[in-house]
N, C-alpha and C positions, 0 to 999 in steps of 0.2 A: 509660913507658906499656906497653912490651912486657913488662916484668917483672910489671906489674899484671895483664895479660891471662894470662900464664903462671901466676901464683898463683891467679887465679880458675879457670882450667882445671884445675889440680891439686885445688882444693877440690871442684869439681864431680865430678871423677873419683873422689876419695876417698869422697865421700858416696854415690856410686853403688855402691860396694863395701862399705858399712857394713852390719853385721848388728846387730839388736837382739833381746835376750832379756829376758823378764819373769819374775821369780821371786817366789814367796810361800811362806810356811810351810804353806799349805793346799791345795797342788796335788792332794793325794789326796782332798780333799773336793770340789773343783771338777770333777774328772774331765775330761770333754770340753767343759765350759762355759767359755768365755772370759770374762774379767772384764767386758768391755763388753756381755756378753749374759747377765749373772747378776743375779738378784734373790733376796731371802730371805724366808722366813716364820719363825715361831718355831722350827721344827725342820728345815726343808729349805732347800737352795740349789737354785734352779730356773733353767732357761733361759727367757729372755724370748721369744725366737724359736726355732723348731725348729732343731736341729743335725743336720748330715749325719753319720751314723755308718756304719761299714762293717759289713755283715751277713754277708759271705762273703769269706774270704781263700783264695788259692791260692798254692802254693809252686812255685818253679822252681829247679832245680839249675843253678848257674852254674859254669863252669870245666870243664876237660878232665882233671882229675887231674894227674898229674906233679908237678913241683916246686911249682906254684902251688896245687895241691889244688882242691877244690870247696867251695862253700858254698851255702846255701839262701837265696833271696830271697823275700820274701812281698809280694804285691800284693793290693789290694782289687779284687774283681771285681763285687761287688754292694753297694749302699748305699741308705739311705733316710733321710728327715728325721724326727726324733723330738723331742718335748718331753722334756727330761731333768730329773730331780729326784734329788738325793742328800741323805742325812742330813747335818746340820751337825755331828753328834757322831761321833767316831771314837776308836779306841784308839791311843795314842802310847807308844812305848818311852821310858822315863825311867830315869835312874840312881837307885837306891834307897839305895846306900851307896858313899861315896867312900873311897879310901885317904887317910890323913893325908898332908899335904904335908911332906916332909922330904928329906934327902939321897938316900934310896933310892927315893922316889916323888914323882911330880909331881901326885898327886891323882887318879889314874885311877879309873874306875868299877870297883867290886868286885862289885856285884850289880845286875842289870837287872830291870825289871818293866814293867808297862803301867798307864796311867791313862787315864780317859775325858776327852776334851777336846771342847769345843764351839767351833766357829769363831765369832769375834765378828762383830758387824755392821760393824766398821771394822778393816781389816787393813793391815799394812805391806807395801809392794810395792817391790821393787828392780828397777830397769831398767838393764841394761848394754848399751852401744852400743860395738861394736868397729869401729875404722877401721884396718885393717892390723894392726900390732902394738900399737896404743894402744887402751886400753879406758877408757871413762868410766862411772861408776856413779852413779845417783841414787836416793835413797830417798824415797818419798812415802807418804801414807796414802790408802786407798781405802775409801769407805763404800758398802756395797751398798744399792740402793734396795729398798723393800718391794715384794713382788709384789702385783699388783692382784687 
């Protein structure tokens, strides 16, 4: 019984220190809009509810020089709620020409260019949860609702 209580205690402690991160290939399109607050039209991704955005930043120099040096930290001093909207279409860097795969090359890109890409209505989302040194990853599909 004591070992069961100790195991339950460790699980609760480990979950309290877990961090979760969400990744998509379209972060540059979503900007400050979170997935659960996003809807789409034919050409835009929009926030369903207003989003708090920083409108004024101030810098502070931290440190006293010497061996540690100094660095600048930025903090938001003014913010406001806004309805956000971004274009679903963006330019993406792509490889236009690859080197042939052989003993001297692993097929690296020889020439880069850009192409216009439109974020689809359904995207792949990767969620990573870290518990100490262990990380679990889950891939799901997310479909944006249409904006009203």
